[in-house]
NUVEX-577704 format. One line per field, with one value per residue (C-alpha): x, y, z; chain. Coordinates in Angstrom, 2 decimals, padded with zeros to 5 digits. Last residue first. Layout:
% residues N
east: X;...
north: Y;...
up: Z;...
chaine: A;...
***
This chain:
% residues 702
east: 002.47;002.64;001.25;003.33;006.48;009.78;013.03;015.37;019.06;019.96;022.08;023.94;022.01;023.74;021.79;018.37;016.15;018.65;018.22;019.71;018.10;018.80;019.78;023.62;025.27;026.05;028.81;026.49;024.02;026.72;027.75;023.94;024.23;027.36;025.48;022.69;025.35;026.61;023.23;022.19;025.39;025.35;021.86;022.35;025.83;023.92;022.49;019.32;019.55;016.08;015.05;012.91;015.17;015.66;018.67;017.94;021.01;019.53;020.87;019.52;018.53;018.60;016.75;017.92;016.81;019.06;018.23;019.22;019.06;015.96;015.03;012.74;011.06;009.94;012.33;011.10;007.90;009.33;011.96;009.72;007.47;010.43;011.28;007.80;008.43;011.91;009.95;007.74;010.62;012.39;009.58;007.92;006.52;009.02;010.81;014.19;015.30;018.36;019.65;022.92;023.48;025.72;024.93;022.45;019.27;016.61;013.35;011.82;008.93;006.85;004.30;003.68;005.04;007.23;006.07;005.69;008.63;010.47;009.00;010.10;013.65;013.83;012.17;014.75;018.12;017.32;016.45;019.91;021.91;020.49;021.90;025.16;026.06;024.65;027.78;030.13;026.93;025.07;028.38;029.01;025.40;026.40;023.70;021.87;022.78;020.15;020.68;017.48;016.75;013.76;012.32;010.03;007.84;008.33;006.31;009.20;011.75;009.62;009.09;012.57;013.72;011.57;012.53;016.32;015.61;014.12;017.59;019.56;017.52;017.78;021.45;021.73;019.38;015.56;014.16;012.94;015.49;017.46;017.69;018.21;015.80;016.95;019.04;016.48;013.36;014.74;015.65;012.40;010.69;012.62;011.97;008.27;008.63;010.52;007.74;005.23;007.17;007.26;003.84;002.76;004.85;003.50;-000.07;000.31;001.70;-001.11;-003.86;-002.32;-002.46;-006.01;-007.46;-007.40;-008.94;-011.70;-012.31;-012.79;-014.83;-017.16;-017.64;-018.44;-021.16;-021.98;-024.85;-026.81;-028.25;-028.18;-026.29;-022.80;-019.57;-016.05;-012.84;-009.23;-006.81;-003.23;-000.03;000.12;003.41;003.11;005.97;003.21;-000.30;-003.40;-006.19;-009.31;-012.72;-015.99;-019.36;-023.06;-025.56;-024.74;-025.42;-025.98;-026.33;-022.71;-021.04;-018.44;-016.99;-017.76;-021.01;-020.72;-021.04;-021.79;-020.00;-018.31;-017.06;-019.19;-022.07;-021.88;-023.24;-027.30;-028.23;-025.63;-026.20;-023.71;-020.66;-017.38;-014.45;-010.97;-008.28;-005.33;-006.90;-006.30;-006.31;-009.52;-011.07;-009.88;-011.82;-014.87;-014.82;-016.97;-014.14;-011.49;-008.29;-006.40;-007.08;-009.16;-007.63;-009.65;-009.02;-011.70;-014.31;-014.00;-017.54;-018.02;-021.23;-018.52;-015.53;-012.64;-008.67;-006.23;-008.25;-004.98;-004.95;-002.84;-001.33;001.70;001.19;-001.57;-002.60;-006.27;-007.98;-012.04;-014.65;-018.23;-021.45;-019.81;-022.47;-020.19;-017.51;-018.74;-018.71;-015.35;-013.57;-014.66;-014.12;-010.77;-009.37;-010.61;-008.34;-005.38;-005.70;-005.50;-002.66;-000.48;002.08;-000.14;001.29;000.46;-003.01;-003.44;-002.16;-004.59;-007.31;-006.44;-006.10;-009.34;-011.14;-009.86;-010.96;-014.38;-014.87;-013.46;-016.66;-019.35;-017.80;-017.76;-021.48;-022.56;-021.00;-023.93;-026.41;-024.98;-025.76;-029.18;-029.75;-028.65;-031.00;-033.87;-032.96;-033.43;-036.34;-037.84;-036.75;-038.34;-042.05;-041.39;-041.04;-043.96;-046.35;-045.76;-046.27;-049.66;-050.82;-049.86;-052.35;-054.95;-055.25;-055.37;-058.36;-059.67;-060.28;-062.60;-060.63;-059.25;-058.24;-056.32;-054.51;-053.92;-052.52;-050.19;-048.54;-047.83;-046.79;-044.14;-042.99;-042.33;-040.38;-038.00;-035.15;-035.43;-038.96;-038.64;-036.26;-038.47;-041.63;-040.26;-042.62;-045.71;-047.93;-047.41;-047.82;-050.90;-052.40;-051.81;-053.63;-056.67;-057.00;-056.90;-058.81;-056.25;-054.74;-054.27;-052.83;-050.17;-049.13;-048.84;-046.30;-044.50;-043.98;-043.07;-040.45;-039.04;-038.91;-037.12;-034.79;-033.68;-034.09;-032.01;-032.69;-031.48;-034.72;-037.08;-035.81;-035.80;-039.61;-040.43;-039.04;-041.01;-043.83;-043.07;-042.38;-045.87;-047.64;-045.94;-047.41;-050.77;-050.75;-049.67;-051.24;-048.07;-046.74;-047.54;-045.44;-042.25;-042.56;-042.77;-039.56;-037.66;-038.67;-037.53;-034.42;-033.70;-034.43;-032.18;-029.33;-029.58;-030.05;-026.62;-025.64;-023.82;-026.25;-029.22;-027.95;-027.28;-030.80;-031.83;-030.02;-031.42;-034.87;-033.68;-032.32;-035.50;-038.11;-036.03;-035.73;-039.76;-040.41;-038.31;-040.24;-036.97;-037.58;-037.70;-034.65;-032.92;-034.11;-032.42;-029.40;-029.25;-029.90;-027.29;-024.80;-025.67;-024.88;-021.50;-020.78;-020.87;-019.01;-016.02;-013.95;-015.10;-012.54;-012.64;-015.50;-014.52;-016.91;-019.62;-019.08;-019.32;-022.85;-023.87;-023.25;-025.08;-028.06;-028.19;-027.67;-030.71;-032.40;-032.30;-035.04;-032.78;-032.78;-031.51;-028.98;-027.75;-027.44;-025.63;-023.06;-022.62;-021.90;-019.35;-017.33;-018.17;-016.79;-013.74;-013.36;-013.09;-010.74;-008.26;-005.58;-004.24;-004.41;-008.23;-008.77;-007.86;-010.25;-013.00;-012.73;-012.71;-015.85;-017.84;-017.08;-018.17;-021.29;-021.93;-021.64;-023.96;-026.30;-026.94;-029.50;-028.35;-027.74;-025.94;-024.10;-022.78;-021.92;-019.82;-018.04;-017.64;-016.17;-013.92;-012.72;-011.36;-009.85;-008.29;-006.80;-005.55;-003.80;-001.75;-001.38;002.11;002.55;-000.68;-002.74;-004.99;-005.56;-006.24;-008.63;-010.38;-010.79;-011.98;-014.79;-015.52;-016.55;-018.63;-020.66;-020.92;-022.32;-024.83;-025.74;-026.40;-028.80;-026.89;-025.22;-023.97;-022.62;-021.02;-019.11;-017.93;-016.49;-014.80;-013.27;-011.89;-010.55;-008.67;-007.28;-005.89;-004.71;-002.82;-000.99;000.05;001.57;001.09;-001.09;-002.98;-003.32;-004.45;-007.10;-008.66;-008.44;-010.26;-012.91;-013.26;-014.03;-016.45;-018.37;-018.29;-019.52;-022.74;-022.94;-023.81;-023.86;-023.43;-021.19;-019.07;-017.73;-016.55;-014.66;-012.86;-011.02;-010.32;-009.01;-006.52;-005.46;-004.75;-003.02;-000.91;000.16;000.89;003.25;004.88;005.83;006.39
north: -010.84;-011.62;-015.00;-015.49;-015.26;-014.31;-014.48;-011.56;-011.72;-008.56;-005.90;-003.14;-000.06;002.94;004.32;002.74;000.20;-003.02;-006.02;-009.29;-012.01;-015.58;-017.87;-017.59;-019.24;-016.51;-015.16;-014.85;-012.70;-010.36;-009.93;-008.80;-006.29;-004.71;-004.38;-002.75;-000.43;000.45;000.93;003.44;005.45;005.61;006.52;009.51;010.60;013.32;014.97;015.61;013.78;013.40;009.68;007.88;004.78;001.07;-001.31;-004.88;-007.36;-010.47;-013.80;-016.32;-019.68;-021.64;-025.21;-027.93;-030.47;-032.66;-034.36;-031.85;-028.77;-027.93;-025.29;-026.35;-023.48;-024.04;-021.94;-019.13;-019.08;-019.18;-016.64;-014.49;-014.53;-013.81;-010.81;-009.57;-009.97;-008.12;-005.07;-005.00;-005.11;-002.45;-000.01;000.86;004.25;004.06;000.65;000.39;-002.90;-004.29;-007.39;-008.81;-011.89;-009.78;-006.39;-004.23;-005.43;-003.38;-003.46;-000.01;000.24;003.80;003.16;-000.48;-003.19;-005.16;-008.71;-009.25;-007.61;-009.76;-012.85;-011.70;-010.88;-014.53;-016.33;-014.56;-014.57;-018.49;-018.87;-016.72;-019.19;-022.01;-020.89;-020.02;-023.58;-026.05;-026.72;-023.83;-021.22;-022.72;-022.78;-019.33;-018.64;-020.08;-018.19;-015.43;-012.06;-009.57;-005.69;-004.62;-000.67;000.28;003.84;005.32;008.33;011.80;013.28;015.41;012.82;010.18;011.79;012.75;009.20;007.78;010.45;009.77;005.94;006.47;007.57;005.32;002.49;003.83;003.43;000.09;-001.25;-001.82;-004.98;-007.06;-010.01;-010.26;-007.16;-004.91;-001.95;001.81;002.29;-000.34;001.30;004.69;003.39;001.81;004.72;007.18;004.59;004.82;008.94;008.59;006.63;008.92;011.92;010.50;009.48;012.95;014.56;012.56;012.84;016.70;016.74;015.00;016.57;019.83;018.71;017.41;020.46;022.44;019.32;018.97;022.67;022.14;018.83;021.01;023.72;020.67;019.87;017.90;016.22;015.69;012.41;012.39;010.95;012.58;011.29;012.44;010.47;011.29;008.78;007.87;007.79;007.44;008.53;011.23;013.23;012.95;012.11;011.88;010.78;012.17;010.73;012.13;010.24;010.94;008.33;007.13;003.35;003.04;-000.34;-001.23;002.00;000.57;-000.83;001.54;000.48;-002.19;-001.01;-004.36;-004.06;-000.72;002.43;003.47;001.49;004.02;006.88;006.44;004.45;006.29;009.64;012.27;010.09;011.94;009.63;011.00;008.96;007.12;004.06;001.23;003.71;005.24;002.05;000.46;003.75;002.96;-000.61;-003.65;-004.48;-005.03;-005.23;-002.83;-004.89;-002.91;-002.40;-001.61;001.34;001.41;003.83;007.38;009.26;012.52;011.67;008.87;009.71;007.56;007.28;004.49;003.14;001.18;000.37;-002.71;-003.83;-001.78;000.51;002.67;005.42;006.08;009.07;009.31;011.54;010.48;012.66;015.95;018.65;021.36;024.36;024.49;020.63;020.81;022.69;019.95;017.06;018.20;019.76;016.09;014.28;016.21;015.60;012.00;011.89;014.39;016.27;019.44;022.58;021.30;020.82;023.98;025.79;023.80;024.42;028.38;028.07;026.20;028.51;031.70;029.82;029.33;032.82;034.81;034.17;034.27;037.35;039.24;038.18;039.10;042.58;044.62;041.87;042.40;045.73;045.68;042.61;044.39;047.49;045.01;042.92;046.23;047.40;043.87;043.86;047.14;046.20;042.75;045.01;047.08;044.27;042.67;046.22;046.31;042.79;043.55;046.71;044.74;042.02;044.90;046.18;042.94;042.12;038.89;036.81;034.46;037.61;038.92;035.46;035.27;038.86;038.32;035.23;037.00;039.80;037.94;035.99;038.94;040.88;038.07;038.78;042.45;042.46;040.07;042.14;044.98;043.00;041.44;038.43;037.87;039.40;036.66;033.85;035.70;035.80;032.11;031.24;033.37;031.59;028.22;026.83;023.78;025.12;028.60;026.58;025.13;028.40;029.98;026.94;027.53;031.29;030.85;027.99;030.45;033.28;030.94;029.91;033.25;034.47;031.58;033.01;029.76;028.98;030.26;028.79;025.16;025.75;026.98;023.77;021.35;023.07;022.80;019.05;018.34;020.48;018.53;015.20;016.80;017.86;014.75;016.42;015.03;018.15;018.93;016.09;017.15;020.83;019.48;017.60;020.56;022.60;020.24;019.87;023.62;023.74;020.67;022.52;025.93;024.07;022.27;020.19;017.59;014.85;016.93;017.34;013.57;012.77;015.49;013.67;010.31;011.95;013.69;010.45;008.12;011.18;011.33;007.35;007.57;010.36;009.76;012.31;013.78;016.86;015.25;013.21;016.67;017.83;014.52;014.97;018.80;017.56;014.62;017.21;019.65;016.42;015.69;019.32;018.73;015.62;017.76;017.43;013.42;012.65;012.49;014.12;014.46;011.74;013.74;016.60;014.03;012.83;016.25;017.04;014.16;015.06;018.56;016.98;014.78;017.59;020.24;022.59;025.56;026.32;022.41;022.82;025.82;023.83;021.18;023.48;024.87;021.54;020.51;023.82;023.92;020.10;021.13;023.95;021.68;018.93;021.50;019.53;022.77;021.86;020.26;023.49;025.76;023.58;023.91;027.38;028.16;025.81;027.55;030.91;029.39;028.19;031.49;033.46;031.07;031.34;034.70;034.00;037.02;034.60;032.29;035.41;036.08;032.45;032.15;035.54;033.86;030.76;032.56;034.70;031.50;030.10;033.54;033.59;029.93;030.85;033.30;036.98;038.46;042.13;043.67;046.08;043.94;041.80;045.21;046.44;042.90;042.84;046.32;045.20;041.88;043.88;046.39;043.42;041.37;044.82;045.22;041.57;041.48;038.58;036.66;034.54;037.28;038.93;035.30;035.23;038.65;037.85;034.63;036.90;039.45;036.48;035.49;038.70;039.17;035.48;036.28;039.30;037.87;040.81;038.66;041.34;041.98;037.99;037.99;040.21;038.84;035.67;036.58;038.67;035.28;033.26;035.88;035.66;031.89;031.75;034.35;032.38;029.07;025.81;025.93;029.01;026.96;025.31;028.06;029.00;025.61;026.67;029.79;028.37;026.12;028.99;031.12;027.92;027.41;031.25;030.95;027.92;029.75;032.77;035.78
up: 038.08;042.21;041.59;038.82;041.26;039.45;041.78;040.25;041.11;042.72;041.64;044.13;045.04;043.95;040.90;042.02;040.58;040.41;038.61;037.66;035.21;034.86;032.49;033.34;036.08;038.38;036.34;033.50;035.46;036.78;032.96;032.71;035.72;034.12;030.57;032.48;034.30;030.96;029.45;031.96;031.63;027.83;027.84;030.18;028.42;026.16;029.28;030.91;034.08;036.11;035.19;037.45;037.70;036.40;035.44;033.92;033.46;031.24;030.55;027.76;027.28;023.89;023.16;020.88;018.34;016.01;013.08;010.79;012.73;014.79;016.82;020.22;021.85;025.37;027.24;024.81;026.47;030.14;029.35;027.94;030.74;032.78;030.68;031.67;035.37;034.91;033.42;036.15;038.53;036.77;036.89;033.62;032.21;029.72;028.69;026.88;025.60;024.09;022.66;022.20;020.03;017.72;018.15;020.16;018.42;019.28;021.35;022.15;024.59;025.09;022.71;024.01;021.96;024.43;024.64;021.18;020.14;022.58;020.90;017.18;018.59;019.90;016.55;014.38;016.97;016.78;013.16;012.64;014.61;012.73;009.58;011.56;011.95;014.09;016.66;015.83;015.41;018.55;020.47;019.74;020.95;024.66;026.34;024.34;025.75;027.14;028.08;029.72;030.37;032.77;032.82;035.87;034.38;035.89;033.06;031.49;032.28;031.03;027.62;027.20;027.92;025.11;022.71;023.53;023.18;019.78;018.30;020.19;018.90;015.43;015.51;017.13;014.96;014.86;015.35;012.15;013.36;010.65;008.51;011.52;010.96;010.68;007.43;005.56;006.97;005.80;002.38;001.77;002.96;000.65;-002.19;-001.51;-001.55;-004.72;-006.22;-005.31;-006.24;-009.58;-009.59;-008.34;-011.25;-013.72;-012.75;-012.50;-015.99;-017.46;-015.30;-017.09;-020.39;-019.75;-018.79;-022.05;-023.65;-021.00;-021.48;-025.28;-024.60;-022.16;-024.79;-027.37;-025.37;-022.29;-020.34;-023.52;-021.84;-017.60;-015.28;-016.32;-016.93;-016.87;-017.79;-017.62;-019.21;-018.90;-019.92;-023.88;-025.40;-028.43;-025.94;-023.36;-023.80;-021.52;-023.60;-022.98;-022.26;-022.32;-021.19;-021.16;-019.97;-016.42;-016.07;-012.26;-010.53;-011.43;-010.36;-008.24;-011.35;-014.21;-016.06;-018.89;-022.50;-024.86;-028.17;-027.66;-029.23;-032.08;-030.13;-027.44;-029.15;-029.34;-026.50;-024.33;-025.21;-025.69;-025.72;-026.79;-026.75;-027.60;-029.24;-028.36;-030.28;-027.32;-024.70;-025.68;-026.51;-023.08;-021.41;-023.21;-021.50;-023.34;-025.92;-023.15;-025.31;-022.79;-019.63;-016.89;-013.36;-010.20;-007.54;-004.87;-005.19;-003.59;-003.09;-004.40;-006.06;-007.89;-007.28;-008.98;-008.56;-009.64;-012.74;-013.83;-017.11;-017.93;-021.51;-021.02;-018.15;-018.21;-015.76;-015.11;-013.70;-013.24;-012.33;-012.15;-011.66;-013.33;-014.10;-016.13;-015.37;-011.74;-011.30;-012.71;-009.92;-006.99;-009.10;-010.77;-006.93;-005.41;-007.91;-007.46;-003.84;-004.24;-006.54;-003.97;-005.71;-006.17;-007.93;-011.30;-010.17;-008.79;-012.09;-013.96;-011.93;-012.07;-016.20;-016.36;-014.20;-016.08;-019.80;-017.88;-016.60;-019.77;-021.90;-019.14;-017.67;-021.04;-021.59;-018.13;-017.67;-018.51;-017.25;-014.02;-013.59;-015.15;-012.45;-009.59;-010.44;-011.25;-007.74;-005.76;-007.43;-006.65;-003.01;-002.34;-004.08;-002.08;001.04;000.20;-000.85;002.50;004.15;002.19;003.18;006.80;006.68;004.87;007.76;010.21;008.43;007.68;011.71;010.84;012.91;009.86;008.24;011.29;011.76;007.92;007.86;011.03;009.48;006.39;007.97;010.41;007.42;005.06;007.94;008.82;011.15;011.46;011.82;014.79;016.44;016.36;017.05;020.35;019.98;022.51;020.09;017.45;020.08;021.37;017.79;017.13;020.67;019.79;016.04;017.36;013.97;013.78;010.23;012.24;015.11;012.68;010.98;014.62;015.65;012.25;012.92;016.69;015.65;013.27;015.87;018.43;016.37;015.23;018.69;020.71;024.17;025.70;027.42;024.88;022.22;024.12;025.18;021.67;020.23;022.86;021.80;017.95;018.36;020.45;017.77;014.78;016.36;016.71;013.10;011.35;008.22;005.91;005.34;009.07;009.85;007.79;008.89;012.41;012.10;010.64;013.54;016.05;014.32;014.03;017.63;018.63;016.40;018.48;021.53;021.65;024.54;022.64;024.57;023.19;019.64;019.53;020.46;017.97;015.11;016.04;015.60;012.65;010.88;011.58;010.29;007.36;006.86;007.19;005.19;002.10;000.37;-001.47;000.25;003.63;003.01;002.04;005.45;007.33;005.40;006.63;010.39;010.03;008.66;011.72;014.08;012.27;012.60;016.52;016.19;014.96;018.07;018.05;015.18;011.72;009.63;006.06;004.64;006.35;004.12;000.85;002.15;002.73;-000.90;-002.49;-000.18;-001.36;-005.24;-004.50;-002.87;-005.81;-003.84;-004.55;-001.03;-000.46;-003.58;-001.67;001.56;-000.03;-001.48;002.31;003.42;000.68;002.09;005.59;005.60;003.90;006.21;009.19;007.33;006.68;004.59;003.44;-000.18;000.46;002.30;-000.57;-002.95;-000.66;000.05;-003.64;-004.26;-001.35;-002.99;-006.50;-004.92;-003.07;-006.31;-008.15;-005.30;-004.51;-002.30;000.18;003.12;000.30;-000.49;002.85;003.51;000.48;001.51;004.87;003.44;000.77;003.71;005.74;002.54;002.38;005.88;005.38;002.14;004.50;003.01;002.75;001.15;002.82;001.57;-000.50;002.92;004.72;002.29;002.50;005.97;005.82;003.30;005.49;008.45;006.66;005.18;008.31;010.21;007.17;007.59;011.20;011.25;014.11;011.76;009.64;012.71;013.66;010.13;010.46;014.17;012.36;009.74;012.51;014.40;011.11;010.51;013.89;014.03;010.88;012.05;015.08;017.18;020.34;022.12;018.54;018.54;022.32;021.83;018.48;020.05;023.05;020.77;018.90;022.01;023.16;019.81;019.64;023.27;022.42;019.06;021.08;019.50;015.80;015.96;018.76;016.11;014.03;017.64;017.77;014.90;016.28;019.74;017.77;015.53;018.77;020.78;017.79;017.62;021.50;020.55;018.01;020.06;018.03
chaine: A;A;A;A;A;A;A;A;A;A;A;A;A;A;A;A;A;A;A;A;A;A;A;A;A;A;A;A;A;A;A;A;A;A;A;A;A;A;A;A;A;A;A;A;A;A;A;A;A;A;A;A;A;A;A;A;A;A;A;A;A;A;A;A;A;A;A;A;A;A;A;A;A;A;A;A;A;A;A;A;A;A;A;A;A;A;A;A;A;A;A;A;A;A;A;A;A;A;A;A;A;A;A;A;A;A;A;A;A;A;A;A;A;A;A;A;A;A;A;A;A;A;A;A;A;A;A;A;A;A;A;A;A;A;A;A;A;A;A;A;A;A;A;A;A;A;A;A;A;A;A;A;A;A;A;A;A;A;A;A;A;A;A;A;A;A;A;A;A;A;A;A;A;A;A;A;A;A;A;A;A;A;A;A;A;A;A;A;A;A;A;A;A;A;A;A;A;A;A;A;A;A;A;A;A;A;A;A;A;A;A;A;A;A;A;A;A;A;A;A;A;A;A;A;A;A;A;A;A;A;A;A;A;A;A;A;A;A;A;A;A;A;A;A;A;A;A;A;A;A;A;A;A;A;A;A;A;A;A;A;A;A;A;A;A;A;A;A;A;A;A;A;A;A;A;A;A;A;A;A;A;A;A;A;A;A;A;A;A;A;A;A;A;A;A;A;A;A;A;A;A;A;A;A;A;A;A;A;A;A;A;A;A;A;A;A;A;A;A;A;A;A;A;A;A;A;A;A;A;A;A;A;A;A;A;A;A;A;A;A;A;A;A;A;A;A;A;A;A;A;A;A;A;A;A;A;A;A;A;A;A;A;A;A;A;A;A;A;A;A;A;A;A;A;A;A;A;A;A;A;A;A;A;A;A;A;A;A;A;A;A;A;A;A;A;A;A;A;A;A;A;A;A;A;A;A;A;A;A;A;A;A;A;A;A;A;A;A;A;A;A;A;A;A;A;A;A;A;A;A;A;A;A;A;A;A;A;A;A;A;A;A;A;A;A;A;A;A;A;A;A;A;A;A;A;A;A;A;A;A;A;A;A;A;A;A;A;A;A;A;A;A;A;A;A;A;A;A;A;A;A;A;A;A;A;A;A;A;A;A;A;A;A;A;A;A;A;A;A;A;A;A;A;A;A;A;A;A;A;A;A;A;A;A;A;A;A;A;A;A;A;A;A;A;A;A;A;A;A;A;A;A;A;A;A;A;A;A;A;A;A;A;A;A;A;A;A;A;A;A;A;A;A;A;A;A;A;A;A;A;A;A;A;A;A;A;A;A;A;A;A;A;A;A;A;A;A;A;A;A;A;A;A;A;A;A;A;A;A;A;A;A;A;A;A;A;A;A;A;A;A;A;A;A;A;A;A;A;A;A;A;A;A;A;A;A;A;A;A;A;A;A;A;A;A;A;A;A;A;A;A;A;A;A;A;A;A;A;A;A;A;A;A;A;A;A;A;A;A;A;A;A;A;A;A;A;A;A;A;A;A;A;A;A;A;A;A;A;A;A;A;A;A;A;A;A;A;A;A;A;A;A;A;A;A;A;A;A;A;A;A;A;A;A;A;A;A;A;A;A;A;A
***
């Protein structure tokens, strides 16, 4: 299998998810093409992921039965396979969550979104972290828990990085507007939604535009601003009709017909309903269709038709109730056992995920995401202890990271400090009733000063009897936690302690390796790369330039009469000269395709990609001009230092291990020519067999 083909398919599939918010037709075409290409390339993961995306698209198109059939087949294949990628499992969790959400099975939907988000965090997949948090927010919107919905949408937005996710950012702006509407923060919602509408137009997403227009009109109707609502709905009708966005068009028609009924325009409302494709409409939302139709016929006095529509609604509701009852009976038989096992399994799952993670930030995100399934966690923090200092290193408040801060072990106003001093648990059911047992004057956690939370649990993290840290959860309401929650946290604490210990050791090793790598690649005196690192970076620069037909320039520089400087003023003075010169070169040559290094002694070397020799020489002369003004001091003496330079340039075509040696030798040859011609000058050649010439610098040309 060709890794490049696999990478391209993965990238196209990622883009396919974004297309589902822009054009389901384009998304389906991309998914089908990815499926064909994956089958031809024998790329199993690509085949599975393409079919998962097609299942999601079917669901978004209202083809629920087709989506369920596809998902069932995929699950059978995954179960039969000996090797399944976590990436595919993450995508399956996301589609399952969407399926449960579409069926209003909110608990299963929420759990699936949590699972998807956890796997996305492990894989570092921002897109699916966004989809997970957004999905949880949509669940809360449906349940009319608007504050929680708003918080989840903001968490989702924190993962948006890069222009390629701007479409999702627009979806989140719409959803945040919906949550603000639910919170009755109408002015803020109206402003957000109008900004989102403008952005959706720029992004060319009529699907999102229709949804925004529909939401704005609903908000205006709620405020009895009917004429304004009508304007937005008319725009929505026009957009949805032009782009054949059937589901969005149907929703706008329903809401427009309802508005027309409020305005007494019954004939116009009836005409709107009649113009819809009835078969397709009934597939999308039969209850809404008959509700609007019944109200129209009733207002017109056609009670027979109104009665017919009412009976249809009754039939649908009875069918739904019957299905719900059967579903309920079936679930009730298992509920007690499931509830008993669920928490223990989840704690075990969280623990296993934690100890397999070596990133402290990911540990916090995992705990926060998973703990919210077990109990309401508004604030979560992990503190580490060293001597008398408590480092509250990782804190999430409503899903947002708070900057680290420190506490002193003897702080009498901190519950965490009490936990550290006494190596005991803290369980505060209600601040007013219980806080005085632990502190004199409880203060809110830093970063959350305006919002003192009501319920707190602190669990000390012990290893061989030694306190290593504290796990803290806080809830906004009194009695947020019970003894079962305390037991769950106790069970989790041992996993958290192991995970933190592993992560901190890994962090220390990583920092040490970085330091060692830095020390092995950088010249300690000048701060420039050393000869070995220069050779490594140069190979990469030459490869890029060869591939893109870019010119290169290599300059060898030697400080003039540097031995005399050392002999006359001492090696300390010589070191100061080298440091100042190295810093100056680094300032002038700092493009991505530049590399400045200390080659040995007082010799320095520069390789510049996509930089002709004459331009490199001009840049060197600017360095010369500035360096000539630098006065060095040694005791009562002051002195200046000059330098000589040899430059060779070409458009590289040679692909051999000797290429860098060859051009370095030429630049070195021209350096000695500069010395022979009186020093303090540059000689250059920009062709292989062209003799080097003295470079005459003209500021007017550069």
